ZADREN-14247 format. One record per atom (N, C-alpha, C): residue number from 1; atom name; y, z, x. Coordinates in nm, 2 decimals, m for minus. Last residue first. Layout:
N
 resi name     yy     zz     xx
  NUM   CA      Y      Z      X
...
# end
This chain:
194
 resi name     yy     zz     xx
  194    N   0.02   7.56   2.00
  194   CA  m0.08   7.63   1.92
  194    C  m0.12   7.53   1.81
  193    N   0.21   7.53   2.23
  193   CA   0.10   7.44   2.20
  193    C  m0.01   7.50   2.12
  192    N   0.54   7.61   2.11
  192   CA   0.41   7.64   2.19
  192    C   0.31   7.54   2.14
  191    N   0.83   7.70   2.05
  191   CA   0.77   7.57   2.09
  191    C   0.65   7.60   2.17
  190    N   0.91   7.91   1.77
  190   CA   0.88   7.89   1.91
  190    C   0.82   7.76   1.93
  189    N   1.19   7.93   1.56
  189   CA   1.05   7.88   1.58
  189    C   1.02   7.86   1.72
  188    N   1.36   8.22   1.48
  188   CA   1.35   8.11   1.58
  188    C   1.21   8.06   1.60
  187    N   1.42   8.46   1.38
  187   CA   1.45   8.34   1.30
  187    C   1.45   8.22   1.39
  186    N   1.33   8.68   1.51
  186   CA   1.45   8.62   1.57
  186    C   1.49   8.49   1.49
  185    N   1.12   8.77   1.34
  185   CA   1.23   8.87   1.39
  185    C   1.35   8.79   1.43
  184    N   0.98   8.53   1.29
  184   CA   1.03   8.61   1.18
  184    C   1.15   8.70   1.23
  183    N   0.90   8.45   1.55
  183   CA   0.98   8.36   1.46
  183    C   1.05   8.44   1.35
  182    N   0.75   8.68   1.63
  182   CA   0.87   8.64   1.70
  182    C   0.96   8.55   1.61
  181    N   0.54   8.66   1.44
  181   CA   0.63   8.78   1.45
  181    C   0.76   8.75   1.51
  180    N   0.43   8.41   1.51
  180   CA   0.48   8.44   1.38
  180    C   0.57   8.56   1.37
  179    N   0.36   8.46   1.78
  179   CA   0.45   8.35   1.75
  179    C   0.51   8.37   1.61
  178    N   0.17   8.66   1.75
  178   CA   0.30   8.69   1.82
  178    C   0.40   8.58   1.79
  177    N  m0.03   8.51   1.62
  177   CA   0.03   8.63   1.56
  177    C   0.17   8.66   1.62
  176    N  m0.08   8.33   1.82
  176   CA  m0.03   8.28   1.70
  176    C   0.04   8.39   1.62
  175    N  m0.21   8.49   2.00
  175   CA  m0.08   8.44   2.04
  175    C  m0.01   8.38   1.92
  174    N  m0.45   8.53   1.85
  174   CA  m0.36   8.64   1.89
  174    C  m0.22   8.60   1.92
  173    N  m0.55   8.27   1.85
  173   CA  m0.51   8.33   1.72
  173    C  m0.43   8.46   1.74
  172    N  m0.60   8.21   2.12
  172   CA  m0.49   8.14   2.05
  172    C  m0.45   8.21   1.92
  171    N  m0.65   8.51   2.33
  171   CA  m0.70   8.40   2.24
  171    C  m0.58   8.34   2.16
  170    N  m0.46   8.57   2.63
  170   CA  m0.51   8.61   2.50
  170    C  m0.56   8.49   2.42
  169    N  m0.49   8.62   2.96
  169   CA  m0.47   8.50   2.86
  169    C  m0.54   8.54   2.73
  168    N  m0.38   8.76   3.25
  168   CA  m0.42   8.79   3.11
  168    C  m0.39   8.66   3.03
  167    N  m0.28   8.73   3.50
  167   CA  m0.41   8.67   3.47
  167    C  m0.45   8.68   3.33
  166    N  m0.06   8.89   3.53
  166   CA  m0.03   8.75   3.50
  166    C  m0.16   8.67   3.47
  165    N  m0.16   9.14   3.60
  165   CA  m0.12   9.12   3.46
  165    C  m0.10   8.97   3.43
  164    N  m0.20   9.11   3.88
  164   CA  m0.31   9.15   3.79
  164    C  m0.28   9.11   3.65
  163    N   0.04   9.03   3.98
  163   CA  m0.07   8.95   4.01
  163    C  m0.19   8.99   3.92
  162    N   0.21   9.24   3.89
  162   CA   0.23   9.11   3.84
  162    C   0.10   9.02   3.86
  161    N   0.11   9.45   4.05
  161   CA   0.10   9.46   3.90
  161    C   0.11   9.32   3.84
  160    N   0.18   9.35   4.30
  160   CA   0.04   9.37   4.27
  160    C   0.02   9.38   4.12
  159    N   0.46   9.36   4.27
  159   CA   0.39   9.23   4.30
  159    C   0.25   9.24   4.27
  158    N   0.50   9.64   4.24
  158   CA   0.54   9.55   4.13
  158    C   0.47   9.41   4.15
  157    N   0.41   9.73   4.49
  157   CA   0.33   9.76   4.37
  157    C   0.37   9.67   4.25
  156    N   0.62   9.62   4.65
  156   CA   0.48   9.58   4.67
  156    C   0.39   9.61   4.55
  155    N   0.85   9.73   4.53
  155   CA   0.84   9.59   4.54
  155    C   0.69   9.55   4.56
  154    N   0.80  10.01   4.57
  154   CA   0.81   9.95   4.43
  154    C   0.79   9.80   4.43
  153    N   0.81  10.02   4.84
  153   CA   0.68  10.05   4.77
  153    C   0.68  10.00   4.63
  152    N   1.08   9.97   4.87
  152   CA   0.98   9.88   4.93
  152    C   0.85   9.90   4.87
  151    N   1.18  10.19   4.74
  151   CA   1.21  10.06   4.69
  151    C   1.11   9.96   4.74
  150    N   1.09  10.39   4.91
  150   CA   1.05  10.40   4.77
  150    C   1.07  10.26   4.70
  149    N   1.22  10.33   5.15
  149   CA   1.07  10.32   5.14
  149    C   1.02  10.32   5.00
  148    N   1.49  10.40   5.09
  148   CA   1.45  10.26   5.10
  148    C   1.30  10.24   5.09
  147    N   1.47  10.67   4.85
  147   CA   1.48  10.62   4.99
  147    C   1.45  10.47   4.99
  146    N   1.64  10.76   4.55
  146   CA   1.53  10.71   4.62
  146    C   1.57  10.68   4.77
  145    N   1.86  10.90   4.46
  145   CA   1.74  10.90   4.37
  145    C   1.62  10.85   4.45
  144    N   2.09  10.88   4.61
  144   CA   1.99  10.98   4.65
  144    C   1.88  10.99   4.55
  143    N   2.29  10.69   4.58
  143   CA   2.31  10.82   4.52
  143    C   2.20  10.93   4.54
  142    N   2.17  10.48   4.73
  142   CA   2.30  10.54   4.78
  142    C   2.32  10.68   4.71
  141    N   1.95  10.41   4.58
  141   CA   1.93  10.47   4.71
  141    C   2.06  10.54   4.76
  140    N   2.07  10.33   4.35
  140   CA   1.98  10.44   4.34
  140    C   1.94  10.49   4.47
  139    N   2.22  10.11   4.44
  139   CA   2.29  10.23   4.40
  139    C   2.20  10.35   4.39
  138    N   2.01   9.93   4.48
  138   CA   2.09   9.98   4.60
  138    C   2.16  10.11   4.56
  137    N   1.95   9.88   4.21
  137   CA   1.85   9.94   4.30
  137    C   1.92  10.00   4.43
  136    N   2.19   9.77   4.12
  136   CA   2.14   9.89   4.06
  136    C   2.04   9.96   4.15
  135    N   2.21   9.53   4.28
  135   CA   2.31   9.64   4.30
  135    C   2.26   9.77   4.24
  134    N   1.97   9.40   4.17
  134   CA   1.98   9.43   4.31
  134    C   2.09   9.54   4.33
  133    N   2.03   9.36   3.89
  133   CA   1.92   9.44   3.93
  133    C   1.94   9.49   4.08
  132    N   2.25   9.18   3.87
  132   CA   2.26   9.31   3.80
  132    C   2.15   9.41   3.87
  131    N   2.19   8.95   4.01
  131   CA   2.32   9.01   4.02
  131    C   2.34   9.15   3.96
  130    N   1.94   8.89   3.91
  130   CA   1.95   8.94   4.05
  130    C   2.09   9.01   4.07
  129    N   2.02   8.81   3.65
  129   CA   1.92   8.91   3.67
  129    C   1.93   8.97   3.81
  128    N   2.20   8.60   3.69
  128   CA   2.25   8.73   3.64
  128    C   2.15   8.84   3.66
  127    N   2.05   8.38   3.77
  127   CA   2.12   8.45   3.87
  127    C   2.17   8.59   3.82
  126    N   1.73   8.35   3.62
  126   CA   1.88   8.33   3.61
  126    C   1.95   8.42   3.70
  125    N   1.42   8.20   3.58
  125   CA   1.51   8.29   3.67
  125    C   1.65   8.25   3.64
  124    N   1.23   8.07   3.45
  124   CA   1.34   8.13   3.37
  124    C   1.43   8.21   3.45
  123    N   0.98   7.97   3.52
  123   CA   1.10   7.90   3.55
  123    C   1.22   7.94   3.46
  122    N   0.76   8.14   3.51
  122   CA   0.80   8.06   3.39
  122    C   0.93   7.99   3.40
  121    N   0.77   8.26   3.77
  121   CA   0.65   8.19   3.72
  121    C   0.68   8.10   3.60
  120    N   1.02   8.38   3.76
  120   CA   1.00   8.27   3.85
  120    C   0.88   8.19   3.81
  119    N   0.96   8.58   3.57
  119   CA   1.07   8.48   3.55
  119    C   1.06   8.36   3.64
  118    N   0.76   8.71   3.70
  118   CA   0.73   8.64   3.58
  118    C   0.84   8.54   3.55
  117    N   0.90   8.82   3.92
  117   CA   0.79   8.72   3.94
  117    C   0.76   8.65   3.82
  116    N   1.09   8.99   3.78
  116   CA   1.13   8.88   3.87
  116    C   1.03   8.77   3.89
  115    N   0.91   9.17   3.66
  115   CA   0.99   9.08   3.58
  115    C   1.04   8.96   3.66
  114    N   0.80   9.29   3.89
  114   CA   0.71   9.21   3.81
  114    C   0.79   9.12   3.71
  113    N   1.05   9.40   3.99
  113   CA   0.97   9.31   4.07
  113    C   0.88   9.23   3.98
  112    N   1.13   9.58   3.79
  112   CA   1.22   9.47   3.83
  112    C   1.14   9.36   3.90
  111    N   0.92   9.76   3.80
  111   CA   0.94   9.68   3.68
  111    C   1.03   9.56   3.71
  110    N   0.94   9.87   4.06
  110   CA   0.82   9.81   4.01
  110    C   0.84   9.72   3.90
  109    N   1.21   9.97   4.05
  109   CA   1.18   9.85   4.13
  109    C   1.04   9.79   4.09
  108    N   1.18  10.18   3.88
  108   CA   1.28  10.08   3.84
  108    C   1.24   9.95   3.92
  107    N   1.01  10.34   4.02
  107   CA   0.96  10.28   3.90
  107    C   1.05  10.17   3.86
  106    N   0.95  10.37   4.36
  106   CA   1.06  10.35   4.26
  106    C   1.01  10.28   4.14
  105    N   0.66  10.58   4.42
  105   CA   0.75  10.47   4.44
  105    C   0.86  10.46   4.34
  104    N   0.85  10.85   4.54
  104   CA   0.77  10.73   4.58
  104    C   0.67  10.71   4.47
  103    N   0.96  11.10   4.49
  103   CA   1.04  10.98   4.46
  103    C   0.97  10.85   4.49
  102    N   0.80  11.37   4.30
  102   CA   0.82  11.28   4.42
  102    C   0.91  11.16   4.38
  101    N   0.99  11.55   4.05
  101   CA   0.86  11.51   4.12
  101    C   0.90  11.42   4.24
  100    N   1.23  11.58   3.94
  100   CA   1.19  11.69   4.03
  100    C   1.05  11.66   4.09
   99    N   1.28  11.38   3.76
   99   CA   1.35  11.38   3.89
   99    C   1.31  11.49   3.99
   98    N   1.13  11.43   3.54
   98   CA   1.11  11.30   3.61
   98    C   1.17  11.30   3.75
   97    N   1.23  11.67   3.44
   97   CA   1.09  11.67   3.50
   97    C   1.07  11.54   3.58
   96    N   1.48  11.59   3.33
   96   CA   1.47  11.67   3.45
   96    C   1.33  11.66   3.52
   95    N   1.60  11.30   3.23
   95   CA   1.49  11.39   3.20
   95    C   1.45  11.46   3.33
   94    N   1.94  11.27   3.17
   94   CA   1.83  11.24   3.26
   94    C   1.72  11.34   3.24
   93    N   2.09  11.39   2.98
   93   CA   2.06  11.25   2.96
   93    C   1.95  11.20   3.06
   92    N   2.28  11.60   3.18
   92   CA   2.22  11.58   3.05
   92    C   2.20  11.43   3.03
   91    N   2.23  11.59   3.54
   91   CA   2.31  11.57   3.42
   91    C   2.23  11.55   3.29
   90    N   2.10  11.84   3.74
   90   CA   2.07  11.71   3.68
   90    C   2.15  11.70   3.55
   89    N   2.21  12.00   4.03
   89   CA   2.22  12.00   3.89
   89    C   2.19  11.86   3.83
   88    N   2.00  12.09   4.30
   88   CA   2.09  12.00   4.24
   88    C   2.09  12.00   4.09
   87    N   1.92  12.25   4.58
   87   CA   1.93  12.28   4.44
   87    C   2.04  12.20   4.37
   86    N   1.80  11.98   4.79
   86   CA   1.87  12.11   4.77
   86    C   1.88  12.13   4.62
   85    N   1.66  11.76   4.73
   85   CA   1.61  11.85   4.84
   85    C   1.68  11.98   4.84
   84    N   1.76  11.58   4.56
   84   CA   1.71  11.70   4.50
   84    C   1.63  11.78   4.61
   83    N   1.84  11.35   4.68
   83   CA   1.94  11.43   4.62
   83    C   1.89  11.56   4.57
   82    N   1.58  11.24   4.77
   82   CA   1.68  11.29   4.86
   82    C   1.79  11.38   4.80
   81    N   1.29  11.35   4.60
   81   CA   1.41  11.27   4.60
   81    C   1.51  11.32   4.69
   80    N   1.02  11.46   4.82
   80   CA   1.12  11.48   4.71
   80    C   1.23  11.37   4.72
   79    N   0.71  11.29   4.89
   79   CA   0.84  11.35   4.94
   79    C   0.93  11.36   4.82
   78    N   0.47  11.28   4.75
   78   CA   0.48  11.25   4.89
   78    C   0.60  11.31   4.96
   77    N   0.36  11.37   4.49
   77   CA   0.48  11.43   4.55
   77    C   0.48  11.41   4.71
   76    N   0.17  11.30   4.32
   76   CA   0.13  11.34   4.45
   76    C   0.24  11.39   4.54
   75    N   0.32  11.21   4.10
   75   CA   0.26  11.35   4.09
   75    C   0.21  11.39   4.23
   74    N   0.37  10.95   4.17
   74   CA   0.48  11.05   4.18
   74    C   0.43  11.20   4.17
   73    N   0.13  10.83   4.12
   73   CA   0.18  10.84   4.26
   73    C   0.29  10.94   4.27
   72    N   0.12  10.85   3.84
   72   CA   0.01  10.91   3.92
   72    C   0.06  10.93   4.07
   71    N   0.35  10.71   3.76
   71   CA   0.33  10.85   3.73
   71    C   0.23  10.92   3.82
   70    N   0.29  10.45   3.87
   70   CA   0.41  10.52   3.91
   70    C   0.39  10.67   3.88
   69    N   0.06  10.38   3.72
   69   CA   0.05  10.39   3.87
   69    C   0.17  10.47   3.92
   68    N   0.16  10.38   3.46
   68   CA   0.05  10.47   3.50
   68    C   0.05  10.49   3.65
   67    N   0.37  10.18   3.47
   67   CA   0.40  10.32   3.44
   67    C   0.29  10.42   3.48
   66    N   0.22   9.95   3.54
   66   CA   0.32  10.00   3.63
   66    C   0.36  10.15   3.60
   65    N   0.05   9.93   3.31
   65   CA  m0.01   9.95   3.45
   65    C   0.09  10.01   3.54
   64    N   0.25   9.89   3.11
   64   CA   0.16  10.00   3.11
   64    C   0.09  10.03   3.24
   63    N   0.37   9.66   3.21
   63   CA   0.45   9.78   3.19
   63    C   0.36   9.90   3.19
   62    N   0.16   9.48   3.21
   62   CA   0.23   9.51   3.34
   62    C   0.31   9.64   3.32
   61    N   0.10   9.47   2.93
   61   CA   0.00   9.52   3.03
   61    C   0.07   9.56   3.16
   60    N   0.34   9.36   2.83
   60   CA   0.29   9.49   2.78
   60    C   0.19   9.55   2.88
   59    N   0.36   9.12   2.97
   59   CA   0.46   9.22   2.98
   59    C   0.41   9.36   2.94
   58    N   0.13   9.00   2.87
   58   CA   0.14   9.02   3.02
   58    C   0.25   9.13   3.04
   57    N   0.18   8.98   2.60
   57   CA   0.07   9.06   2.65
   57    C   0.08   9.09   2.80
   56    N   0.40   8.81   2.61
   56   CA   0.42   8.94   2.55
   56    C   0.30   9.03   2.60
   55    N   0.31   8.57   2.71
   55   CA   0.38   8.66   2.81
   55    C   0.41   8.80   2.74
   54    N   0.21   8.43   2.50
   54   CA   0.11   8.51   2.58
   54    C   0.18   8.61   2.68
   53    N   0.43   8.28   2.40
   53   CA   0.39   8.41   2.34
   53    C   0.29   8.50   2.42
   52    N   0.66   8.14   2.61
   52   CA   0.51   8.15   2.59
   52    C   0.48   8.28   2.53
   51    N   0.94   8.14   2.56
   51   CA   0.87   8.03   2.64
   51    C   0.72   8.02   2.61
   50    N   0.97   8.38   2.43
   50   CA   1.02   8.25   2.36
   50    C   0.95   8.13   2.43
   49    N   0.89   8.55   2.62
   49   CA   0.81   8.54   2.50
   49    C   0.85   8.41   2.42
   48    N   1.11   8.51   2.81
   48   CA   0.97   8.49   2.84
   48    C   0.88   8.47   2.72
   47    N   1.34   8.58   2.66
   47   CA   1.32   8.44   2.72
   47    C   1.17   8.41   2.75
   46    N   1.28   8.85   2.61
   46   CA   1.30   8.75   2.50
   46    C   1.28   8.61   2.55
   45    N   1.28   8.95   2.87
   45   CA   1.16   8.96   2.78
   45    C   1.17   8.86   2.67
   44    N   1.55   8.91   2.94
   44   CA   1.44   8.83   3.01
   44    C   1.31   8.84   2.93
   43    N   1.66   9.10   2.75
   43   CA   1.69   8.95   2.74
   43    C   1.59   8.87   2.82
   42    N   1.57   9.35   2.84
   42   CA   1.53   9.30   2.70
   42    C   1.55   9.15   2.69
   41    N   1.66   9.43   3.08
   41   CA   1.54   9.36   3.08
   41    C   1.49   9.31   2.94
   40    N   1.89   9.58   3.01
   40   CA   1.91   9.45   3.07
   40    C   1.78   9.37   3.07
   39    N   1.77   9.82   2.94
   39   CA   1.85   9.75   2.84
   39    C   1.86   9.60   2.89
   38    N   1.67   9.90   3.19
   38   CA   1.58   9.87   3.08
   38    C   1.65   9.79   2.97
   37    N   1.91   9.93   3.34
   37   CA   1.81   9.84   3.38
   37    C   1.72   9.80   3.27
   36    N   2.05  10.13   3.22
   36   CA   2.10  10.00   3.20
   36    C   1.99   9.89   3.24
   35    N   1.95  10.39   3.29
   35   CA   1.89  10.32   3.17
   35    C   1.94  10.18   3.15
   34    N   2.09  10.47   3.52
   34   CA   1.94  10.49   3.51
   34    C   1.88  10.41   3.40
   33    N   2.35  10.42   3.47
   33   CA   2.28  10.34   3.58
   33    C   2.13  10.36   3.57
   32    N   2.40  10.62   3.28
   32   CA   2.40  10.48   3.24
   32    C   2.33  10.39   3.34
   31    N   2.38  10.85   3.44
   31   CA   2.29  10.83   3.33
   31    C   2.28  10.69   3.29
   30    N   2.59  10.80   3.62
   30   CA   2.46  10.83   3.67
   30    C   2.35  10.80   3.56
   29    N   2.81  10.77   3.45
   29   CA   2.77  10.66   3.53
   29    C   2.63  10.68   3.58
   28    N   2.82  11.03   3.34
   28   CA   2.79  10.92   3.25
   28    C   2.75  10.80   3.33
   27    N   2.90  11.17   3.58
   27   CA   2.77  11.20   3.52
   27    C   2.73  11.09   3.42
   26    N   3.15  11.06   3.61
   26   CA   3.05  11.03   3.71
   26    C   2.91  11.06   3.66
   25    N   3.29  11.17   3.40
   25   CA   3.27  11.02   3.41
   25    C   3.16  10.99   3.51
   24    N   3.28  11.44   3.47
   24   CA   3.21  11.40   3.35
   24    C   3.19  11.25   3.35
   23    N   3.19  11.52   3.81
   23   CA   3.29  11.48   3.71
   23    C   3.21  11.43   3.59
   22    N   2.99  11.57   3.99
   22   CA   3.09  11.67   3.98
   22    C   3.19  11.64   3.87
   21    N   2.81  11.36   4.02
   21   CA   2.77  11.47   3.93
   21    C   2.88  11.57   3.91
   20    N   2.94  11.21   4.22
   20   CA   2.93  11.16   4.08
   20    C   2.90  11.27   3.98
   19    N   2.91  11.38   4.44
   19   CA   3.04  11.33   4.41
   19    C   3.04  11.28   4.26
   18    N   2.64  11.43   4.45
   18   CA   2.73  11.54   4.42
   18    C   2.86  11.49   4.38
   17    N   2.56  11.16   4.52
   17   CA   2.51  11.22   4.40
   17    C   2.61  11.34   4.36
   16    N   2.67  11.13   4.77
   16   CA   2.73  11.06   4.66
   16    C   2.68  11.11   4.53
   15    N   2.73  11.28   5.04
   15   CA   2.64  11.31   4.92
   15    C   2.71  11.25   4.80
   14    N   2.74  11.08   5.33
   14   CA   2.81  11.14   5.22
   14    C   2.72  11.17   5.10
   13    N   2.56  10.95   5.48
   13   CA   2.60  11.08   5.53
   13    C   2.67  11.16   5.41
   12    N   2.29  10.79   5.30
   12   CA   2.43  10.79   5.35
   12    C   2.46  10.94   5.39
   11    N   1.96  10.76   5.43
   11   CA   2.05  10.81   5.33
   11    C   2.19  10.81   5.39
   10    N   1.64  10.62   5.52
   10   CA   1.79  10.62   5.53
   10    C   1.85  10.68   5.41
    9    N   1.38  10.59   5.56
    9   CA   1.42  10.71   5.50
    9    C   1.57  10.73   5.51
    8    N   1.35  10.35   5.69
    8   CA   1.28  10.37   5.57
    8    C   1.32  10.49   5.49
    7    N   1.51  10.39   5.92
    7   CA   1.55  10.29   5.82
    7    C   1.48  10.32   5.69
    6    N   1.37  10.59   6.05
    6   CA   1.51  10.61   6.02
    6    C   1.56  10.52   5.91
    5    N   1.13  10.47   6.09
    5   CA   1.14  10.59   5.99
    5    C   1.28  10.61   5.95
    4    N   1.21  10.29   6.28
    4   CA   1.15  10.24   6.15
    4    C   1.16  10.35   6.05
    3    N   1.28  10.46   6.49
    3   CA   1.38  10.37   6.43
    3    C   1.34  10.32   6.29
    2    N   1.04  10.58   6.55
    2   CA   1.15  10.66   6.50
    2    C   1.25  10.58   6.43
    1    N   0.90  10.35   6.65
    1   CA   0.85  10.42   6.53
    1    C   0.96  10.51   6.47
# end
């Protein structure tokens, strides 16, 4: 049991958060690593909606469900983020209130997991997704934003969110509306069975 807890709550001996937060470039890296995941998920979203306009509603629902579950669980404050167990300065660009609540579950992991499962479901998985997302999640553990248990919790919750949201099937006329908007915005006619 002690060994399992050691793994689930592992943190490096070096305080990498302090290392990065002590320089201007390091602070920029901390802020960018926090938001690059969301920017990177725009392209998979495009691919999914291009493949099937109904995925717009699945993505919207999964994002809302994931955000609500994450916020409620973090308010319970099961444990603090490792880097913030001591009085830690939060760089400008990170929303302080988000980092002073609990660290379980990892919201980045929840979203990455349901995106991964959707990409697999629609046969749109591309190696770049894993090549970017996995190092970012590992980096979040190493710098002390999360413990490995937070990532594991995010994987499980993300899979549950995907299982719920992937059941959504909107009527054809609603998907036709998404088809028209997508075609207008991206000047790309979708290939769907409408």
